[in-house]
C-alpha positions in Angstrom: -76.3 86.3 -22.5 -76.0 84.8 -19.1 -75.7 81.3 -20.7 -72.7 82.2 -22.8 -70.2 81.9 -20.0 -71.6 78.6 -19.1 -71.4 77.4 -22.6 -67.9 78.7 -22.9 -66.9 76.8 -19.8 -68.6 73.7 -21.1 -66.8 74.1 -24.4 -63.5 74.7 -22.6 -64.1 71.6 -20.5 -64.8 69.7 -23.6 -61.6 70.8 -25.2 -59.6 69.9 -22.2 -61.2 66.5 -22.0 -60.7 66.0 -25.7 -57.1 67.1 -25.5 -56.6 64.8 -22.5 -58.2 62.0 -24.3 -56.2 62.6 -27.5 -53.0 62.7 -25.3 -53.7 59.3 -23.9 -52.6 56.3 -25.9 -54.2 52.9 -26.4 -52.7 51.7 -23.1 -53.7 54.8 -21.2 -50.2 56.3 -21.2 -49.8 60.0 -21.6 -48.0 61.3 -24.7 -46.2 63.8 -22.6 -45.1 61.1 -20.2 -43.7 59.1 -23.1 -42.0 62.2 -24.4 -40.4 62.9 -21.0 -39.4 59.2 -20.7 -37.7 59.4 -24.1 -35.8 62.6 -23.1 -34.8 61.2 -19.7 -34.0 57.6 -21.0 -30.6 58.5 -22.6 -29.1 59.8 -19.4 -29.3 56.7 -17.2 -29.4 54.1 -19.9 -27.5 56.0 -22.6 -29.7 55.4 -25.5 -26.7 55.2 -27.8 -25.4 52.3 -25.7 -28.8 50.7 -25.5 -29.2 50.9 -29.2 -25.9 49.1 -29.9 -26.9 45.9 -28.1 -30.3 46.0 -29.9 -28.5 46.2 -33.3 -25.9 43.7 -32.1 -28.5 41.3 -30.6 -29.6 39.8 -34.0 -26.0 39.0 -34.8 -24.7 38.1 -31.4 -27.8 37.3 -29.2 -25.9 35.0 -26.8 -23.0 37.3 -26.1 -25.0 40.5 -25.9 -27.9 39.3 -23.7 -26.1 38.2 -20.5 -24.1 41.4 -20.1 -25.0 45.0 -19.6 -25.0 47.4 -22.6 -21.5 48.6 -21.7 -20.1 45.0 -21.4 -21.8 44.0 -24.6 -19.8 46.5 -26.6 -16.4 44.7 -26.3 -18.3 41.4 -26.9 -19.3 42.5 -30.4 -17.2 40.9 -33.2 -15.9 44.1 -34.6 -14.7 45.4 -31.2 -13.2 42.1 -30.0 -11.0 41.4 -33.0 -9.0 44.6 -33.1 -8.8 44.6 -29.3 -7.4 41.1 -29.2 -4.9 41.4 -32.1 -2.7 44.2 -30.7 -2.6 42.5 -27.3 -1.7 39.3 -28.9 1.0 40.9 -31.0 2.5 42.7 -28.0 2.5 39.6 -25.8 3.8 37.3 -28.6 6.7 39.5 -29.6 8.6 39.3 -26.3 7.8 35.6 -26.0 9.3 35.0 -29.4 12.4 36.9 -28.4 12.8 35.1 -25.1 13.8 31.7 -26.4 16.4 33.3 -28.6 17.7 35.4 -25.7 18.9 38.1 -28.1 20.5 40.1 -25.3 22.5 37.2 -24.0 23.6 36.2 -27.5 24.6 39.8 -28.4 28.4 39.8 -29.1 30.6 41.9 -26.8 31.2 45.3 -28.2 34.7 46.5 -29.1 34.6 49.1 -26.3 33.6 46.5 -23.7 36.3 44.1 -24.9 39.0 46.8 -24.7 37.9 47.8 -21.2 37.9 44.2 -20.1 41.3 43.5 -21.6 42.9 46.5 -19.9 41.4 45.5 -16.6 42.9 42.0 -17.1 46.3 43.7 -17.6 45.9 45.8 -14.4 44.9 42.8 -12.3 47.7 40.7 -13.7 50.1 43.5 -12.7 48.9 43.0 -9.1 49.2 39.3 -9.3 52.7 39.4 -10.9 54.4 42.6 -9.9 57.7 40.8 -10.4 57.0 39.7 -14.0 60.2 39.7 -16.0 61.9 37.9 -19.0 62.7 34.4 -17.8 66.0 34.1 -19.7 69.3 34.7 -17.9 71.4 37.4 -19.7 73.9 40.1 -18.9 73.9 42.0 -22.2 72.0 42.2 -25.4 74.1 39.6 -27.2 73.4 37.0 -24.5 69.7 37.8 -24.6 69.7 37.5 -28.4 71.4 34.1 -28.4 69.3 32.8 -25.5 66.1 33.8 -27.2 67.1 32.0 -30.4 67.9 28.9 -28.4 64.6 29.0 -26.5 62.6 27.9 -29.6 60.9 24.5 -29.0 62.2 24.2 -25.5 61.8 25.8 -22.0 63.6 28.8 -20.7 64.7 26.7 -17.9 66.6 24.4 -20.2 68.2 27.4 -22.0 69.2 29.0 -18.7 70.9 25.7 -17.7 72.8 25.5 -21.1 74.0 29.1 -21.8 76.4 29.5 -18.8 78.9 27.1 -20.4 78.3 28.5 -23.9 78.9 32.1 -22.9 81.9 31.1 -20.8 83.6 29.8 -23.9 82.2 32.3 -26.4 81.5 35.6 -24.7 81.4 37.8 -27.8 79.9 37.7 -31.3 83.5 37.5 -32.7 84.2 34.4 -30.5 81.1 32.6 -31.4 81.4 33.4 -35.1 84.9 31.8 -35.2 83.9 28.7 -33.2 84.0 25.1 -34.4 80.4 24.1 -35.2 80.7 20.7 -33.7 81.8 22.1 -30.4 78.9 24.5 -30.3 76.5 21.7 -31.2 77.7 19.7 -28.2 77.3 22.6 -25.8 73.7 23.5 -26.9 72.6 19.9 -27.4 70.2 19.9 -24.4 68.1 22.6 -26.0 67.1 20.4 -28.9 67.4 21.0 -32.7 71.0 21.8 -31.9 72.4 21.6 -35.4 69.9 24.2 -36.8 70.4 26.4 -33.8 74.1 26.2 -34.1 73.9 27.6 -37.7 71.6 30.4 -36.5 73.6 31.6 -33.5 76.9 31.3 -35.4 75.4 33.0 -38.5 73.9 36.0 -36.4 77.3 36.3 -34.6 79.1 36.6 -38.0 76.5 39.2 -39.1 77.0 41.2 -36.0 80.7 41.1 -36.4 80.7 42.0 -40.1 77.7 44.4 -40.4 77.2 46.0 -37.0 80.7 46.3 -35.5 80.1 43.4 -33.0 77.1 45.1 -31.5 73.4 44.1 -31.4 71.4 46.7 -33.3 68.5 48.4 -31.5 66.1 48.5 -34.5 63.5 46.0 -35.5 64.3 46.2 -39.2 68.0 45.3 -38.5 67.3 42.6 -36.0 64.9 40.6 -38.3 67.6 40.4 -40.9 69.8 38.3 -38.7 69.8 34.5 -39.1 67.2 32.8 -36.9 65.7 36.1 -35.7 62.0 36.8 -36.2 59.7 39.4 -34.8 59.1 37.6 -31.5 62.9 37.3 -30.8 63.4 40.9 -32.0 60.7 42.3 -29.6 62.2 40.3 -26.7 65.6 41.9 -27.3 64.2 45.4 -28.0 61.9 45.4 -25.0 64.3 44.0 -22.4 67.7 45.1 -23.6 66.9 48.5 -25.2 63.7 49.6 -23.5 61.8 49.7 -26.8 58.1 48.7 -26.3 57.1 45.5 -28.1 54.6 42.7 -27.9 56.1 39.2 -27.7 53.6 36.7 -29.2 54.8 33.3 -28.1 52.8 30.2 -27.7 51.5 31.3 -24.3 50.6 34.8 -25.4 48.8 33.5 -28.4 46.8 31.0 -26.4 45.6 33.4 -23.8 44.8 36.2 -26.3 42.4 33.8 -27.9 40.9 32.6 -24.7 40.3 36.1 -23.5 38.7 37.0 -26.9 41.3 39.7 -27.7 41.6 38.1 -31.1 40.3 35.2 -33.2 43.4 34.9 -35.3 46.1 32.2 -35.0 48.7 34.2 -36.9 51.3 35.7 -34.6 51.7 38.8 -36.8 48.0 39.5 -36.9 47.7 38.9 -33.1 50.5 41.3 -32.5 48.8 44.0 -34.6 45.4 43.5 -33.1 46.6 43.5 -29.5 48.7 46.6 -30.2 45.4 48.5 -30.9 44.0 47.5 -27.5 46.8 48.7 -25.2 48.9 51.8 -25.0 52.4 51.3 -26.4 54.0 52.0 -23.0 52.3 48.7 -21.7 53.4 46.4 -24.5 56.6 44.9 -22.9 55.2 44.4 -19.4 51.9 43.2 -20.8 53.8 40.4 -22.6 55.6 39.4 -19.4 52.4 39.3 -17.4 50.5 37.3 -20.0 53.3 34.8 -20.4 53.7 34.4 -16.7 50.0 33.7 -16.3 50.1 31.2 -19.1 53.0 29.3 -17.6 51.7 29.2 -14.1 48.0 29.0 -14.2 46.3 29.1 -17.6 48.0 26.0 -19.1 47.4 24.7 -22.6 45.9 21.3 -21.8 44.4 21.8 -18.4 44.1 25.4 -17.1 43.7 25.8 -13.4 40.5 27.8 -13.6 39.6 27.2 -9.9 42.8 28.9 -8.8 42.8 31.8 -11.3 42.5 35.3 -9.9 40.8 36.8 -13.0 38.0 34.3 -13.6 35.5 37.1 -13.4 37.0 38.6 -16.5 37.6 35.4 -18.5 35.0 34.4 -21.1 36.6 30.9 -21.3 36.2 30.1 -17.6 35.4 26.4 -17.2 37.7 25.0 -19.9 39.9 23.7 -17.1 39.6 22.4 -13.5 37.2 24.6 -11.6 37.5 22.9 -8.2 39.8 25.1 -6.1 41.6 22.2 -4.4 42.2 20.3 -7.5 43.2 23.5 -9.4 45.7 24.4 -6.8 47.6 21.2 -7.6 48.1 22.3 -11.2 49.9 25.6 -10.3 53.6 25.8 -11.4 56.7 27.6 -10.4 56.4 30.0 -7.5 52.6 29.8 -7.5 52.9 26.1 -6.8 55.8 26.3 -4.5 58.4 25.2 -7.1 61.6 26.7 -8.3 61.4 29.2 -11.1 63.1 29.1 -14.5 66.0 31.5 -14.0 69.2 30.5 -12.2 69.7 34.2 -11.5 66.3 35.7 -11.0 65.7 39.4 -10.2 65.8 40.4 -6.5 62.1 40.9 -6.2 61.3 37.4 -7.5 59.4 35.6 -4.6 60.2 32.1 -5.8 63.4 29.9 -5.6 66.0 30.0 -8.3 66.2 27.2 -10.8 68.9 24.5 -10.2 71.9 24.3 -12.6 72.0 21.7 -15.3 72.4 18.2 -13.8 71.4 19.3 -10.2 68.2 18.1 -8.6 65.5 20.8 -8.2 
């Protein structure tokens, strides 16, 4: 009985040695050590990451080997393609748009054009506070006749011609009863004197017969008179009767197109389009300001861009002379130090009156 404990201890020692021997591998490493190594390995090395390079190594040995497991992931073919394609598409889209400059090529909106047009009108009002019709007249009849005579000639030439005409034929009745050849001789300096004689004598007869010798104050009546169109009618209505109207002459048409208020070259369409941009109360004075600017600065052949006060609002800047000194030499009338077109200008006109016919200016 005394030997049983010893044998038990020996058996226990044998079991321990056997267990310890069975727990040691071929290289002497403990199975428990291996187990702990396996459990602890995922934390620092992240077994999931370490497995990916192993699986990726056969397919991409050169790209996966130099880098760490984390760096090898984007180097894999599947990860690199989707990562590169969105970046490439994002970077390529703006570059493709840059050469086209879609923002710069975008046309001006209607609202922006209206705001710019109205600002032009306000600034022209500061430049030409004295803007007025540049035909001399004392009553609606004289203005009507003078406007008909102004076709294909200058207001200056008309103003130099009408004093003698109205001195001899002051009323519609007088002019309607005149001898055509005598009228032709008086208005010869205005050009196309035969056709103009028929017009002014015909409208005088119509005023005498249909309107009691008075100029009507309605557009529909005025345009029925011989030689009277919408332009002439609006000149008379706006300046003799105070009825707002847009006068689309050659200067107004040119500037309206240069300023991109319209693309039309039809006076009636231009009138209708410009009428939608400005309030009706501005129509008459707008016409005077635009025509003043066209006659003095924004010429047809060579506009004086370098002397223009509204270049910051003009989309056509650069069509003319941009050098300030050279542009200053292109200015006309009071802007260039020359006489105006009226022999009897308004009191607030800053320039000199025009000389009579035959006098040196």
